[in-house]
C-alpha positions as CSV (number, residue, x, y, z in Angstrom):
1,M,-59.9,-21.9,2.7
2,R,-56.6,-23.1,4.1
3,K,-54.9,-22.8,0.7
4,I,-56.0,-19.2,0.4
5,A,-54.7,-18.3,3.9
6,I,-51.3,-19.9,3.1
7,A,-51.1,-18.1,-0.3
8,A,-52.0,-14.8,1.5
9,V,-49.2,-15.3,4.1
10,L,-46.7,-16.1,1.4
11,L,-47.7,-13.1,-0.7
12,L,-47.4,-10.8,2.3
13,G,-43.9,-12.3,3.0
14,V,-42.8,-11.5,-0.5
15,A,-44.3,-8.1,-0.5
16,G,-42.6,-7.3,2.9
17,T,-39.1,-8.2,1.6
18,A,-39.7,-6.1,-1.5
19,Y,-40.8,-3.2,0.6
20,A,-37.7,-3.5,2.8
21,Q,-35.4,-3.3,-0.2
22,R,-36.7,0.1,-1.3
23,Q,-34.2,2.9,-1.2
24,Q,-34.4,5.0,1.9
25,K,-34.3,8.8,1.8
26,V,-30.9,10.3,2.4
27,D,-30.6,12.8,5.2
28,P,-28.7,16.0,4.2
29,E,-26.8,16.0,7.4
30,D,-25.6,12.4,6.8
31,A,-24.5,13.3,3.3
32,A,-22.5,16.3,4.6
33,K,-20.9,14.1,7.3
34,A,-19.9,11.5,4.6
35,R,-18.4,14.3,2.4
36,D,-16.5,15.6,5.4
37,A,-15.2,12.2,6.3
38,A,-14.1,11.6,2.7
39,A,-12.2,14.9,2.6
40,L,-10.6,14.1,5.9
41,D,-9.5,10.7,4.6
42,K,-8.1,12.3,1.5
43,Q,-6.0,14.8,3.5
44,Y,-4.8,12.0,5.8
45,K,-3.6,9.9,2.9
46,A,-1.9,12.9,1.3
47,I,0.0,13.6,4.6
48,L,1.0,10.0,4.9
49,E,2.5,10.1,1.4
50,L,4.4,13.2,2.1
51,T,5.9,11.8,5.3
52,E,6.9,8.5,3.6
53,K,8.6,10.3,0.7
54,S,10.5,12.8,3.0
55,S,11.8,10.2,5.5
56,G,12.8,7.6,2.9
57,P,13.3,4.0,3.7
58,V,15.1,3.3,6.9
59,K,17.8,0.7,6.8
60,V,17.9,-1.3,10.0
61,D,20.4,-4.0,10.8
62,P,19.0,-6.1,13.6
63,W,22.3,-8.1,13.9
64,Q,24.6,-5.1,14.2
65,N,25.4,-5.8,17.9
66,M,26.1,-9.5,17.2
67,R,28.9,-8.9,14.8
68,G,32.5,-8.4,15.8
69,G,34.4,-5.1,15.6
70,G,35.7,-6.0,12.1
71,G,32.8,-4.5,10.2
72,T,30.9,-6.2,7.5
73,D,32.1,-8.6,4.8
74,A,32.0,-5.9,2.2
75,S,34.4,-3.7,4.1
76,K,37.1,-6.4,4.4
77,P,39.8,-6.5,1.8
78,K,39.7,-9.5,-0.5
79,H,42.9,-11.5,-1.1
């Protein structure tokens, strides 16, 4: 009798996990929200690409205030 009870509990445990893995129904409102979010992300990425292309890379010299008034090494005449 004990073996049958243990087998039944194990069988219910396996059946319960299999039931939990079944695909759930998709709510139409959730699907619409997901489509809207995907469209919004696509627009956002397109705008980011446009702003990156139009502004170009910004060259920043963090040591510009530390140098003397003579300019950079490239601007000095070579002897």
